[in-house]
N, C-alpha and C positions, 0 to 999 in steps of 0.2 A: 712279973704281966705283960707292963708295959713293953719292958724291955724285947720281949720275945717278939712282939709284933712291930716290932719295929726291927727286928733281924729279919724279920719274915719280908716285910716291905722291901730291904734292901735287895734281898737275894731275888727276890722276883723283877726287881728293877734292873739289876742286871742279866738276867737270862731273857728278859724283853730286850735290850740295847745288844746283847749278842745274836738273837734271832734275826734283829730286824739287817744286821751288819751282815750275818752269812746270807742273809737272802740276795743284797743288793749284788755281792760277789758272786752270786749264783748264773748271772749272766756271761756267754759264753764270749772269751776274748778274743778268738777267732774271725767273728763275722766283720763285713765289710763295712764302715764307718760311713752313711751318704755324707758328700762332698761335691762343690759348686767349684772349678775352677777359675778364677777372678786373674783374666788377666792384666798385667801392670799397665796405665798408661802415663807413657814420660812426655812432658808437656817442657817445650825447650824456655830457657827464660829470655834469651837471644836469636831471634830470627833474623835469616839471611836478608838483605836488603836488595829489592829489585835493582839491577845494575842499569839495565836499557827500557827506558819508561817510553813507547809511542805519543805521537805531539796529540795524538786525539783522544788518548786517553786521562781520564778526569777520575784520579782516584778518591777524591773525597766526596765527588757527586756524580756517581757514574751513572749515564744515560743511554737505552738503547736506541739507537736510531737505524731505520730502512732508507733512507737520503742516497745513500750510493747501493742500493739492494739491485742486483740486473735481473730484468725480468726470463721468466724460462725461455729459450729458444725454440725447441719443441714444447708442444702442447702434448699436455697430460691424455694417454690414454687411457678412456674409460672405457666402463665393462660395455659390451655388445651381447647383446640375445644371440645367441647360434642361431644362423638360419641353415634351412634345407634344401633351399635356392642353391643352385651352381648355374652361373649364368655365362654366357658367351658374344661378343661382342666382335666380328671380324670385318673390316672394310680394307678391299684390295684393289688397286688397279695394275693390269698387266698389259702392255707395252710393246709392239715390234713394231721394225722399221729398216725398209731397203732403198740404198739410195744409188743411184749411178752415174758418173761423169765420164764422157767418153769411154765409155764400157763397149771394147769392139763384138763380146758375144750378144749384145742388146738387151732389154729391161727397160721396164717401168718401175720409176719409182715410187714406193709406196706403203704406208704407214696405218698400222692398225690398231687398235686398242680397247678396251675391256675393262668394266667397274664390277664388280661384285661384291654381295653382302651377305654375313651369314650372321641370325640371329636367335639364338638359345637359349630358351628355359625352361631348366627341366629340377623335376622335385623329387626328392627321394625321402624318405621316413617310415622304419620299418617295413610295414607288410604295402605301404602305397607306393608308386613311381609312376611319374607322370614327363613327358617327356615331347615337348615343344619345341619345333627347328622350322625356321622359315632362312630359303636361299633364293636370293636375286642374282642374276647378273646380263648384261648387256651390253655387247659389243661392235664397232663399225668397223671399215675400212675404207681406208680412199687411198685409190688407185690412180695413176696419171694418167688421165683422160677418159676416167669412168666416172661417173655417179657415184655417190658413196653406197657401200653396200653391209648391209646387216651379216654377222657371224656368229653372233649369240646372243641368244633372247630368251629366258627362263621365267619363271614364276615357282616354286616349290612348296608349298607349306603341307606339314606332317603332324599331328596330336596323338598320342596313345599313352591311355591310362592305364596301368595294370595294378593288381592286388593280387596278391598270394597268400596262404592261411598260415606261415609261418615264418621265421627268420632265417630257416636254414636252407629252406628249399629255393632254387634259381629259379623255378617256373612260375611263371604269373598267369592269370587271366586277364586279357587284355579285351579294351575295345579301341578302335585307332579309325580314325579318318584322314582323309589326304586330301590335296587341291595342287593341280597343275595348269598353266597357262602360258601366256606369253606376251610382250608388252605393244611391241608394236606388230605392223603389217610384215608381210613375209610373201617373198616373190620367186619367180622363177627367173633369174635375172639371165640376160640383159632388159626383159620385159619386166619393168615397174608399173604397168597401169593394172593391170588386174592380179588383184591379192589373193595367194591360195592359204593365204591364215591370217588371225586376224586374234586381237584381244577376247577370247572367251569365243574361239572357234581356231580349232577347240579348245575347250577348259576339260579339266578331269575331275571327276569328285567322287571318291569312294569312301562306305561307311560299313565296317563290321566287325564281328567279334571272333576270338579265338584265343590261342595261348601262345606266350615271349620266354622263349629262354634267353635270362640277362644273368649270365654270368659277374659274382663280386670281384669287383677290381680289375675287369678287365672291358676295352671297348665296343663288343660286341651284344648283338643285338639280332634276333632270330623271332619272325613273328611266322604263326602260321595262322589261316581263318577259314576253315568250310566253307565262310557263307559272308559273301564280300559283295553287297549292290555297288554299283558302279556305273554312274552316269557323266555321258559324254556329251555337251552342249555346245550348240555350232547357233552363235547368234546370228550370225550375217545371213542373209535370206537368199542372197544369191549361194553363197556356199551350201547353205542347207536345202537350196530346191536340187543341188547338181547331187544331192547325195554324199557330201565331204562328209570324211571319217566315221563312215558307219549309219549314220542318220537317213530315214527312209526320203526318198527325193522326190521333187514333184511329179505331180502326172499332167502331159499336156493332149492335146486335144491335137489331130490330123493337120492344122494351122500351124500349129506349135503355140498356139496359148494356153495358160496354165489353166488348167481347171482346179489342181487342188496343191496347196503351199506344201514346200516340204516341211518335215518334221525339224524341231530345232533340237530337241532330247531324243537321246538315245538311252535304254535303259537294259542294265544286263544283270545277271545273279551267277556267281559265280567262286572260285576259292584260289586262293591272295597267300603268297609266299614272300618276304620280304626280308633282307638282310644285311644289316650296317657292321663295317668294324676298321676300322684305325688303331697302326701301330708302327713301331718303330724298327724298320729293317737295317737298318745300320745308322754310323754316326751320322746327325744332323740329317737323316733321310726318311721320313714317313710316309706310309702307303694305307689309302683309305678308300673301302667301295661302298656302293649302294646297288645293291640288285633287287628289282622287284620282278616276280613272274605271275603271271593270271591268266584265267582259263575261264570261259562262260560254260554254266551247264545247261543253260537252252538252246544257243542258236549254233555254236560249234565246239564242242566240248572235248579238249584233247589239242586245240590249236589255242598255241602259250603266246601270249604278250609281252616282250622280253622289254627291260629299259635295264641296264648294267651302266654304270658311270665308276670307271679307275682313277686315281689322284695320286702322283708323285709329286712330293714336293720336298726341293734340294733345300736347307736353310742357310743361308750365309750369313745373315745376324738377325737381328730383333726385328728390322724394317725391310729385308729385302733378302726375295727369295726366288726360285727358278720352282715353275711350275709345269708338269707335263701331263696333260688328261686328255682321256678316251671316250668315249660313250659310245655305246650299241643300244640301238632301237628296233624293235619289230612289232609292227600292229598290222593285222590282217584289214584293218577299216580304213587305212591309210594308203592310198594307191597311188599309182606311179604311170608312166606312156601310157596317158591317154590320148586316144587317137578317136581324133575328129573328120567330118568328110568337107569339100568343098563351102560347104554352106553355113560351117562352123557347129552341125549337129555332130553330139556324142555318138561315136560307131561301137565305142570299148572302153569302157570306163576305166581300164590301167590293172595294172597287178600289182599286189604287197612287195616291198623287196626289204632288206636290210639295211638299214640308216645309221651313218657311222660319222663320227665326229673327232678327232684329233685336236689339241691346242698345247702349246708349247709357246712361253714365253717367260720375262724377267719381269715379276709382279713385287708391287710396292704394298704393303700390307701394314695395318696397324689395327692392333686389339688393345678391348678393354675391359 
C-alpha cells in the first residue's frame, strides 16, 4: 500500500516537471529581444602634451580677465518702435552771377541768390493719411548801379487730412486748408517808395472738404472740393483803401476825404481742384508740379484763378543740383496797368494779366 502511494507521487512529480518545461519552451523563438546599444568609450592612458603654451596662460590657476577687451566701435542697434510718420527737411541755396571786364558789348555786373526751405510731416496708417507741407523761399538780385531788388518771395503751407473706408480703395474723404503770403514788401521797380504788396497783403487762406485720389506707391495727389471757402486778407490799409486784391475799396467825398475805410478781408465760396505729382523722367532728372484751380460761386463763377508751378531738378551729386522752375498765375482780383490823372486820382483800376516767373540756377541743397 505504501509502495503504491510512493509510485503515484513520483509519477505526479515527473508529470508536473514536464508540464513546466513544456510551457517555458512555448515562447516563440522568432520574437525580437529588447536590447540597448551601449557605445564603448576609449580612455587613453597617455594624452598628447601641449607643445606651445602662451605666456599669459596659467594652466594651474586659470583666471578670466577682461582687462584687454576692447569696447565696441559701433553702438548696438536697439529696437525702435516703427513710426508711421514720413519726415522731409530740405534746405537750398541757389546762386547765379554775371561779371564783365572790358566787355565791348556792354553789360552790368550782377549777382542773385535765393534761399529755400521745404518741411513735410506726413502720416499714413491704414485708413488715415495726414499730409502737412511748408515751403518758403526768398531771393535778391544785386546789379551794378541799382538798389537791391527782390526776385522771389513766398510762404506756402497746406494741410490735408484724409480718411478712407477700407485699405483697398485709393479714394479718400478729405479736409484741406492752405495758406499763402510773402515775407517782405513788393515794389514796381525802380519805384521803391510805394509798396504794391506786403506780408498778409495779400494773404490767402482756404478751407474746404471733398475727396482725394492718392494711389499707393505713387507721388500723386488729386483733390476735388465742391465747397471751399477762400479768404483774402489785405492788412495794409492803404492797399485796402485802393481795393487791391479784390477787397472792397474805400469811399471818398468830393474833396477826396475818406468816408469809409476799405475792407481788409474778402470772402469767397467756390470750387477748388489741386493736383501734385513728382517723378523721375530720366536718370538723375526729376519733374514735379503743383496745380491749383479755383472758381467762385457767388461773384464770378466760371472765372478760374490759376496757380501752376513746374520744376525740373537735375542732380549732380548729393549736395549739388541744377534747377529750372516756372510758375504761371492768374487772378482776376490782381490788377495791372492802373491809370491815374495828373492829380494822382485813379481813373482806371487796371486789368488782370497772366503772371509768369522763371528761375534757372545752380543750387546747393542739404536734406536730413
